[in-house]
C-alpha positions in Angstrom: 119.0 -25.0 8.9 119.8 -27.7 6.4 118.5 -28.6 3.0 117.1 -32.0 2.0 116.5 -32.4 -1.7 116.5 -28.6 -2.0 114.0 -28.1 0.8 115.2 -26.0 3.7 114.4 -28.0 6.9 114.6 -26.8 10.5 117.0 -28.9 12.6 116.3 -27.6 16.1 115.5 -30.6 18.2 112.5 -29.1 20.0 111.0 -27.9 16.8 111.6 -31.3 15.2 109.8 -33.0 18.1 106.8 -30.8 17.5 106.8 -31.2 13.7 107.6 -34.8 12.7 106.5 -38.4 13.2 108.7 -41.5 12.6 107.4 -44.6 10.8 110.2 -47.2 10.7 112.7 -45.7 8.2 110.2 -42.9 7.2 110.0 -39.5 8.8 107.1 -37.1 8.2 107.8 -33.5 8.8 106.0 -30.2 8.2 108.0 -27.4 6.6 106.1 -24.3 7.3 107.9 -21.7 5.1 107.8 -24.2 2.2 104.0 -24.7 2.8 104.7 -28.4 2.7 104.5 -31.7 4.5 107.2 -34.2 3.4 108.0 -37.8 3.9 111.7 -38.6 4.1 113.4 -42.0 3.9 116.0 -41.8 6.6 117.5 -45.3 6.5 120.7 -43.5 5.6 120.7 -40.7 8.2 123.5 -38.9 6.4 121.5 -38.7 3.2 117.7 -38.5 3.7 115.6 -38.8 0.5 112.2 -37.2 -0.1 109.7 -40.0 -0.8 106.5 -37.9 -1.0 105.2 -34.4 -0.3 102.0 -32.5 -0.1 102.2 -28.8 -1.1 99.6 -26.6 0.4 98.5 -23.2 -0.7 101.1 -20.4 -0.3 99.0 -18.8 2.4 99.1 -22.0 4.6 102.0 -22.7 7.0 101.7 -26.3 8.3 103.0 -26.7 11.8 101.6 -29.4 14.2 101.0 -33.0 13.1 99.5 -36.1 14.8 99.0 -39.6 13.5 96.1 -42.0 13.9 97.5 -45.5 13.7 94.0 -47.1 13.2 93.3 -45.2 9.9 96.9 -44.0 8.9 95.6 -40.5 8.7 97.6 -37.5 9.8 96.1 -34.2 11.1 98.0 -31.0 10.1 97.3 -27.7 11.9 98.6 -24.3 10.9 101.3 -22.1 12.5 100.5 -18.6 13.7 100.1 -16.8 10.4 98.2 -17.4 7.1 95.2 -19.6 6.7 93.6 -21.3 9.7 92.6 -24.5 8.0 93.1 -27.9 9.5 93.8 -30.8 7.0 93.7 -34.5 7.2 96.2 -36.4 5.2 96.2 -40.1 4.2 99.6 -41.9 4.7 100.7 -45.2 3.3 103.4 -46.5 5.7 104.5 -49.1 3.2 105.2 -46.8 0.2 105.5 -43.5 2.1 102.8 -41.9 -0.1 101.1 -38.9 1.4 98.0 -37.1 0.1 95.2 -34.9 1.3 92.2 -36.8 2.4 89.7 -35.3 -0.1 86.7 -37.0 1.7 87.2 -34.6 4.7 85.7 -31.3 3.5 84.2 -28.2 5.1 80.9 -26.6 4.3 82.8 -24.3 1.9 83.4 -27.3 -0.3 87.2 -27.3 0.1 89.2 -30.1 1.7 90.0 -29.6 5.4 88.2 -27.6 8.0 88.3 -23.8 7.9 88.5 -22.0 11.3 88.2 -18.5 9.8 85.1 -16.3 10.3 82.7 -19.0 11.7 79.7 -19.0 13.8 80.5 -21.4 16.6 78.0 -23.6 18.5 78.4 -21.7 21.7 77.4 -18.4 20.1 80.7 -16.7 19.4 81.5 -15.5 15.9 85.0 -15.1 14.7 88.2 -17.0 13.7 89.9 -19.7 15.6 93.5 -20.8 15.3 94.1 -24.4 16.0 97.5 -25.3 17.3 97.9 -28.8 18.6 95.8 -31.8 17.6 95.6 -35.4 18.7 93.5 -38.4 17.8 91.6 -40.2 20.6 90.1 -43.7 20.8 
């Protein structure tokens, strides 16, 4: 475990592979226990700098991320505990700015898609827990 600008960040290689995406000198990583997704400038690997961050609700533990190069959106799915909401983020690869895509909203009116207590199209009622996510063409 190490700290970057006061944020504790996991440094296990396998976990990093699951949690971050690289964009030139920028790295995007979820930090589950800080309820945050961060963008780090890593041009100086010995001294990464936080460029941008999205802080989620304290009951949300972001885990998996995937990037859509065509729209510069990032999907964030939760870990095994807390809220089961999926979020889309907008990412500016030039500035490193990261923000929640407010145009992607669930029927409850909140940003993201809530997997909790739903009536699913195939007839099952209950909560789903998304884990991985990818964009397709």
